[in-house]
N, C-alpha and C positions, 0 to 999 in steps of 0.2 A: 685476419681472412674471417668474415661470417660464416657458421656451419652452411647455413643456407647457399652460401656460394661454392661449396665444395663440391666435386665433380670427382668421378674417377676414371670416367674413359673423354677421349679428344682423339679429335680428326683435325688434321693439318694438310693443307691442300689449296686449292685453287677457289675464287670467289664463287658463290651459289649456292652449295650446301646450306648455307644458315639459313635457306627458306623454307629446307624441307622440316625444321622444328619445326615444334607446336610452341606459339608464344616467346620465340627466341628473344635474349635480352643481350644490347651489348653492354663490355667492359672491358676498362683499361686496368690493367697492372702494372705498377712497376717494379723494376728489379734492380737489382747492385749493375748490371748490364745494360741497362735502359729501361724505358716502357715500350712494352711489345704491341702488335697490332692493336686494332681493337678484335677482342674474341666475343665471340657468341656464345650463349648458353640455351640450351632447349633442351628438349625431351623426346626422346625413342622410345618406347612402351615404357614412360614412365621412371627411365632411367635418364640421368642428366648427363648430356653431352655439353663438352666444349668444341668449338670450330674455332681454328683459327686460319685466318688466309696468311698465307706467308708473304705473299707479297704484295699485302696489302689491301684495300678493300676496292682501286681500282688497278691494280695490278701494275702498280706505280714502282715498285722496290726491284731492281732486278737480282737475277740469283748473286751476285759477288757481295751486294750490299744488304745483303737481309742479317738482321740481326739473330743470329741462330743461339747464340746463347741467353739472349733477352726472351726469343718465344719458348725454349723450352723449360726455363725457370720460372717464367710465368706460367705455365701448367703445371709443373712442380710444385707451384705456390698454394695452387688452385686444388692441389690433393690429387690429379691425376695421377695413375700408375698405370693405366691400356693407353698406348696409343698408336690409331691407323695413320697413314700419309697414302697421299696419291702423286704420281708423277709422271708425267711426258715425261718420253723416252724417245731416243732415236735407236732404228735396230741395226744392231750390228751384224749377230748370226744372220747368214746368209737366208735359214731356213723360218726366220720372222717377216711378220707382214705387218704394214701399216693395220692398224685396230686390233691388233694381238694385246691379249690381255697377259701380264706376266707379273708373277709372284716371285720375284731372286731370294735368292738364297745366302747370296755371298755380295759381297761390292769392292772394289776399287778407289783408293780416292788420291784424283789427281789433281786438286785441286790449290792453289798455292799462298793465297793471301787471308784464308780466313781464320778467327779463333778457334781451335779444332776441340778446345779443353776449359773445366772449369778450375783444374790443377794449375796454376803458373805457379803455385808456391806451395811450400811444406803444408801438409804432409805427402812427397813426392809418390803418385798414384798411375799405376797400372792397371787398365781394366782387360780384363779378358776379353778377347771380341773372335774367339772361334766359331762361333754363332753368331754375327751382326744382328740377326732378325730373330725377334722373338719366336721360336718354331710353334708355342701354340698360338699366335695369333696368325701366324702363317699359316698353317692347318685348319683355322676356320675361315679367313678369308679364301682359301681355294675351292674349301668343301662349301661355301657359302656360293661362292660363282659357279660351281658346276652344277649347284642343285638349281642355279635358274638357265642351265642350257647352255651357259659358256666355255668355249676351249682355252683353258685355261696353262699357259706354262708357266710350270712348278719350280721349275729346275733353268737359274739365268744368274749370270754374274754381272753387276751393274756397274759400269766406271763412273766416276763423276768429278766431270770436268770445271774450271773454275766462272767459265763464259765471262762475258756474257754472246759473246761470238760463237757459232756452229765449231766444230773442229773442221780440222782439215783430214781431206781422205791418206796422208801418211798417216797422218794421227790415231783415225780409224784402222789404218792398218795395222800399224803397232799394239791398239787395243785387244784387235782382232786375233793376234799372236801370243797375246797374254792370256789370253781367254775369254774376254768380254764377251756378252751378249747384246746390250743393249747398253745405250751413253746419255744421261742426264746431266743437268747442274745445280740441282739442289738436293740429293741425297746425301751428301756429306757437307756437315761435320752432322746434321742433324739425329744421324742413328747413335751415332757414336756418345753427342752431349745426355741422348736419352741414359743410353746404357750408364753412363757417371751418375746417372740422376738414380738409376735402380730401376728405370722406365720400361714396361714391355712395349716394344715397338716394331713394327713391322708396314711396309708399302705393298702395295700393289699399283702397278706401271701400265699403261697402258702407249702400244707403238705409236706416234706420231706422226713418223716420216721412218723412211730409210736413214741412215747415216751419209755421211760426204763418201764419195765417189762411190757409192752404190744407187744415187741418181743425181739427175743433170744438176739442178741446183736443189738447195734448203730455203724454205723462207717461211715467216713467224705466222705469214698468212695461209699458209698451209697446215698449221698445225693447228692455228687457231678453229680450223675448219674440220679436224679430226676431230680434236676436242670436243667440238659441239655435239657431233655426233655419239660420243662414246661417252662421256660424260656422266649422261642420265643413267647407264648400266652401272657405270662405275659407284654412281650413287646408292644404287638400288644396294648392291654388295655390302656398304659401308654401313648402310642402316641393318641389314639382316646379320654382318657381322655383330654391332651394338649388341643385335638383341640375343646374340646367343653368348655375347662375353660373360663370365661372370658377375656377380656385382662387387664382390670381394674377392682378391686375387688371393688364391691359395694355392697355387702351383710351384712348384720347386723347379722353375724354369731359371737358365743361366743369369738372364736381368733382372730378378731380384734381389738375388743374391751376388750381384756384381762388386762390390766393395771388399766382399769377405774376402781376407788374404792379398788384397792388392795393393797394400800398403807397408813400406820398409817401415820396420819396429825399431 
Protein backbone atom coordinates (compact mmCIF):
# COMPACT_ATOMS: atom_id res chain seq x y z
CA UNK A 1 0.00 0.00 0.00
CA UNK A 2 1.48 3.35 -0.99
CA UNK A 3 1.77 5.97 1.75
CA UNK A 4 -0.35 8.33 -0.36
CA UNK A 5 -3.26 5.89 0.04
CA UNK A 6 -3.06 5.54 3.82
CA UNK A 7 -5.95 7.09 5.72
CA UNK A 8 -6.78 7.27 9.41
CA UNK A 9 -10.55 7.87 9.36
CA UNK A 10 -13.34 5.94 7.65
CA UNK A 11 -17.10 6.16 7.31
CA UNK A 12 -19.24 3.07 6.65
CA UNK A 13 -22.76 3.66 5.41
CA UNK A 14 -25.11 3.99 2.49
CA UNK A 15 -24.44 5.50 -0.90
CA UNK A 16 -24.18 9.22 -1.48
CA UNK A 17 -21.63 10.25 1.14
CA UNK A 18 -18.73 10.00 -1.30
CA UNK A 19 -20.17 12.96 -3.19
CA UNK A 20 -19.32 15.22 -0.25
CA UNK A 21 -15.61 14.54 -0.59
CA UNK A 22 -13.35 16.83 -2.56
CA UNK A 23 -11.89 15.07 -5.59
CA UNK A 24 -12.81 11.64 -4.23
CA UNK A 25 -11.09 8.75 -5.98
CA UNK A 26 -12.24 5.16 -6.08
CA UNK A 27 -10.15 2.24 -4.91
CA UNK A 28 -10.49 -1.56 -4.73
CA UNK A 29 -8.71 -3.39 -1.93
CA UNK A 30 -8.07 -7.14 -1.93
CA UNK A 31 -8.04 -8.98 1.39
CA UNK A 32 -7.67 -12.61 2.51
CA UNK A 33 -11.47 -12.61 2.81
CA UNK A 34 -12.22 -11.31 -0.66
CA UNK A 35 -12.26 -7.94 -2.38
CA UNK A 36 -14.10 -5.15 -0.59
CA UNK A 37 -16.63 -2.96 -2.41
CA UNK A 38 -15.38 0.14 -4.19
CA UNK A 39 -13.92 2.49 -1.57
CA UNK A 40 -13.80 6.24 -1.96
CA UNK A 41 -10.88 8.27 -0.65
CA UNK A 42 -11.55 11.97 -0.22
CA UNK A 43 -10.70 14.88 2.04
CA UNK A 44 -12.50 16.82 4.74
CA UNK A 45 -10.50 19.86 5.85
CA UNK A 46 -7.36 18.27 4.41
CA UNK A 47 -8.03 15.08 6.36
CA UNK A 48 -8.07 11.91 4.31
CA UNK A 49 -11.27 9.94 4.79
CA UNK A 50 -12.29 6.58 3.37
CA UNK A 51 -15.94 5.92 2.61
CA UNK A 52 -17.16 2.33 2.33
CA UNK A 53 -20.70 1.70 1.01
CA UNK A 54 -21.47 -1.53 2.86
CA UNK A 55 -24.29 -2.55 0.49
CA UNK A 56 -22.31 -1.71 -2.65
CA UNK A 57 -22.73 1.31 -4.90
CA UNK A 58 -26.24 0.40 -6.03
CA UNK A 59 -27.42 -1.04 -2.70
CA UNK A 60 -27.29 -4.47 -4.30
CA UNK A 61 -25.92 -6.55 -1.39
CA UNK A 62 -28.46 -7.61 1.26
CA UNK A 63 -27.39 -7.33 4.92
CA UNK A 64 -26.87 -11.07 5.46
CA UNK A 65 -24.58 -11.31 2.40
CA UNK A 66 -22.28 -8.37 3.15
CA UNK A 67 -18.66 -9.48 3.41
CA UNK A 68 -18.04 -7.76 6.74
CA UNK A 69 -14.60 -9.30 7.21
CA UNK A 70 -13.38 -8.08 3.81
CA UNK A 71 -14.82 -4.61 4.51
CA UNK A 72 -13.12 -4.17 7.88
CA UNK A 73 -9.87 -5.80 6.80
CA UNK A 74 -9.69 -3.49 3.77
CA UNK A 75 -10.03 -0.43 5.98
CA UNK A 76 -7.38 -1.78 8.34
CA UNK A 77 -5.10 -2.35 5.39
CA UNK A 78 -5.50 1.30 4.44
CA UNK A 79 -4.32 2.31 7.89
CA UNK A 80 -7.71 3.28 9.30
CA UNK A 81 -7.87 3.53 13.10
CA UNK A 82 -11.15 5.43 13.57
CA UNK A 83 -14.50 4.41 12.06
CA UNK A 84 -17.94 5.98 12.13
CA UNK A 85 -20.89 4.11 10.69
CA UNK A 86 -24.51 4.90 9.98
CA UNK A 87 -27.48 2.56 10.42
CA UNK A 88 -31.14 2.84 9.59
CA UNK A 89 -33.04 1.23 12.48
CA UNK A 90 -36.51 0.45 13.66
CA UNK A 91 -37.73 1.71 17.03
CA UNK A 92 -38.49 -0.87 19.72
CA UNK A 93 -38.60 1.58 22.61
CA UNK A 94 -42.08 3.11 22.59
CA UNK A 95 -40.65 6.52 23.50
CA UNK A 96 -38.67 6.66 20.25
CA UNK A 97 -40.15 8.08 17.06
CA UNK A 98 -39.48 7.92 13.34
CA UNK A 99 -36.76 10.42 12.46
CA UNK A 100 -35.02 10.25 15.85
CA UNK A 101 -31.22 10.32 15.90
CA UNK A 102 -29.68 7.67 18.16
CA UNK A 103 -26.09 6.98 19.24
CA UNK A 104 -26.27 3.50 20.86
CA UNK A 105 -24.05 2.52 23.77
CA UNK A 106 -24.56 -1.25 23.67
CA UNK A 107 -25.64 -4.04 21.32
CA UNK A 108 -27.16 -7.51 21.17
CA UNK A 109 -26.25 -9.87 18.34
CA UNK A 110 -29.10 -12.00 16.97
CA UNK A 111 -27.48 -12.76 13.62
CA UNK A 112 -27.22 -16.41 12.59
CA UNK A 113 -25.03 -17.14 9.56
CA UNK A 114 -22.37 -14.42 9.42
CA UNK A 115 -18.67 -15.00 10.12
CA UNK A 116 -18.17 -13.01 13.31
CA UNK A 117 -14.42 -13.17 13.91
CA UNK A 118 -11.00 -13.03 12.30
CA UNK A 119 -9.77 -15.61 14.83
CA UNK A 120 -11.05 -19.00 13.68
CA UNK A 121 -7.66 -20.54 14.45
CA UNK A 122 -4.89 -20.12 16.99
CA UNK A 123 -4.13 -17.95 18.79
CA UNK A 124 -7.46 -18.34 20.57
CA UNK A 125 -8.61 -14.75 21.09
CA UNK A 126 -11.37 -13.38 23.33
CA UNK A 127 -11.81 -9.64 23.01
CA UNK A 128 -13.55 -7.62 25.70
CA UNK A 129 -16.85 -6.04 24.57
CA UNK A 130 -17.79 -4.36 27.84
CA UNK A 131 -17.94 -1.14 25.83
CA UNK A 132 -18.90 -2.25 22.30
CA UNK A 133 -18.57 1.26 20.87
CA UNK A 134 -15.62 3.60 21.21
CA UNK A 135 -16.54 6.02 24.04
CA UNK A 136 -14.46 8.82 22.54
CA UNK A 137 -16.09 8.71 19.09
CA UNK A 138 -19.53 8.30 20.69
CA UNK A 139 -18.95 11.42 22.77
CA UNK A 140 -17.87 13.44 19.74
CA UNK A 141 -20.81 12.23 17.61
CA UNK A 142 -23.25 13.26 20.34
CA UNK A 143 -21.61 16.64 20.88
CA UNK A 144 -21.50 17.38 17.15
CA UNK A 145 -25.14 16.39 16.61
CA UNK A 146 -26.32 18.51 19.52
CA UNK A 147 -24.19 21.37 18.30
CA UNK A 148 -26.27 21.29 15.13
CA UNK A 149 -29.48 21.55 17.12
CA UNK A 150 -30.45 17.88 16.97
CA UNK A 151 -32.18 16.07 19.80
CA UNK A 152 -30.00 12.99 20.23
CA UNK A 153 -30.83 9.87 22.17
CA UNK A 154 -27.43 9.08 23.64
CA UNK A 155 -28.25 5.83 25.43
CA UNK A 156 -29.75 2.91 23.55
CA UNK A 157 -29.27 -0.82 23.01
CA UNK A 158 -29.13 -1.87 19.36
CA UNK A 159 -30.18 -5.42 18.52
CA UNK A 160 -28.92 -6.74 15.19
CA UNK A 161 -30.98 -9.33 13.32
CA UNK A 162 -30.11 -11.49 10.33
CA UNK A 163 -32.52 -10.09 7.75
CA UNK A 164 -33.30 -9.50 5.02
CA UNK A 165 -36.88 -9.92 6.24
CA UNK A 166 -38.26 -7.61 8.88
CA UNK A 167 -38.87 -8.99 12.36
CA UNK A 168 -42.17 -10.39 13.63
CA UNK A 169 -44.18 -8.64 16.37
CA UNK A 170 -43.34 -11.51 18.76
CA UNK A 171 -39.61 -11.10 18.06
CA UNK A 172 -39.83 -7.37 18.68
CA UNK A 173 -41.64 -7.99 21.97
CA UNK A 174 -38.87 -10.43 22.96
CA UNK A 175 -36.20 -7.87 22.11
CA UNK A 176 -38.05 -5.24 24.13
CA UNK A 177 -38.12 -7.52 27.16
CA UNK A 178 -34.37 -8.06 26.73
CA UNK A 179 -33.84 -4.33 26.99
CA UNK A 180 -33.39 -3.39 23.34
CA UNK A 181 -34.34 0.07 22.10
CA UNK A 182 -33.66 -0.13 18.36
CA UNK A 183 -33.29 -2.90 15.77
CA UNK A 184 -31.25 -3.10 12.58
CA UNK A 185 -29.57 -5.61 10.27
CA UNK A 186 -26.01 -4.33 9.79
CA UNK A 187 -24.56 -3.50 13.21
CA UNK A 188 -23.04 -6.95 13.73
CA UNK A 189 -20.47 -8.29 13.26
CA UNK A 190 -19.16 -4.91 12.06
CA UNK A 191 -18.53 -3.54 15.56
CA UNK A 192 -16.92 -6.79 16.74
CA UNK A 193 -14.59 -7.11 13.77
CA UNK A 194 -13.45 -3.50 14.18
CA UNK A 195 -12.58 -4.22 17.82
CA UNK A 196 -10.63 -7.34 16.85
CA UNK A 197 -8.49 -5.13 14.61
CA UNK A 198 -8.12 -2.57 17.43
CA UNK A 199 -9.95 0.09 15.45
CA UNK A 200 -12.15 2.65 17.19
CA UNK A 201 -15.76 2.25 16.04
CA UNK A 202 -19.08 3.93 16.85
CA UNK A 203 -22.32 4.39 14.98
CA UNK A 204 -24.96 7.06 14.58
CA UNK A 205 -28.41 5.66 13.81
CA UNK A 206 -31.64 7.15 12.61
CA UNK A 207 -35.07 5.68 13.24
CA UNK A 208 -36.64 4.98 9.85
CA UNK A 209 -39.75 3.21 11.13
CA UNK A 210 -41.46 1.81 14.18
CA UNK A 211 -40.77 -1.91 14.59
CA UNK A 212 -43.23 -4.71 13.81
CA UNK A 213 -46.33 -4.65 15.98
CA UNK A 214 -45.99 -0.90 16.57
CA UNK A 215 -47.45 0.08 13.19
CA UNK A 216 -49.75 -1.68 10.75
CA UNK A 217 -47.05 -2.83 8.30
CA UNK A 218 -43.43 -2.27 7.33
CA UNK A 219 -42.06 -1.45 3.90
CA UNK A 220 -38.70 -0.72 2.33
CA UNK A 221 -40.33 2.25 0.61
CA UNK A 222 -41.10 3.86 3.95
CA UNK A 223 -37.52 3.37 5.10
CA UNK A 224 -36.23 4.91 1.87
CA UNK A 225 -38.43 8.00 2.23
CA UNK A 226 -37.33 8.67 5.82
CA UNK A 227 -33.69 8.04 4.90
CA UNK A 228 -33.76 10.65 2.14
CA UNK A 229 -34.97 13.26 4.61
CA UNK A 230 -32.59 12.51 7.46
CA UNK A 231 -29.39 11.51 5.64
CA UNK A 232 -28.30 15.08 4.76
CA UNK A 233 -28.40 15.90 8.48
CA UNK A 234 -26.51 12.74 9.40
CA UNK A 235 -23.90 13.57 6.78
CA UNK A 236 -23.39 17.01 8.32
CA UNK A 237 -22.85 15.38 11.71
CA UNK A 238 -20.34 12.91 10.26
CA UNK A 239 -18.37 15.66 8.56
CA UNK A 240 -18.34 17.72 11.76
CA UNK A 241 -17.15 14.70 13.71
CA UNK A 242 -14.39 14.00 11.19
CA UNK A 243 -13.16 17.55 11.70
CA UNK A 244 -13.07 17.01 15.46
CA UNK A 245 -11.23 13.69 15.48
CA UNK A 246 -7.50 13.75 16.26
CA UNK A 247 -5.29 13.16 13.24
CA UNK A 248 -3.31 10.66 15.28
CA UNK A 249 -5.04 8.43 17.79
CA UNK A 250 -3.37 8.94 21.16
CA UNK A 251 -6.19 8.19 23.60
CA UNK A 252 -6.25 5.11 25.78
CA UNK A 253 -9.70 3.80 24.89
CA UNK A 254 -10.62 0.09 25.06
CA UNK A 255 -10.45 -0.17 21.26
CA UNK A 256 -6.76 0.59 20.78
CA UNK A 257 -5.63 -2.12 23.21
CA UNK A 258 -8.30 -4.76 22.56
CA UNK A 259 -5.80 -7.57 21.97
CA UNK A 260 -3.89 -6.92 25.18
CA UNK A 261 -4.47 -9.89 27.50
CA UNK A 262 -7.04 -11.33 25.05
CA UNK A 263 -5.12 -14.49 24.20
CA UNK A 264 -4.24 -17.67 26.04
CA UNK A 265 -0.50 -18.06 26.38
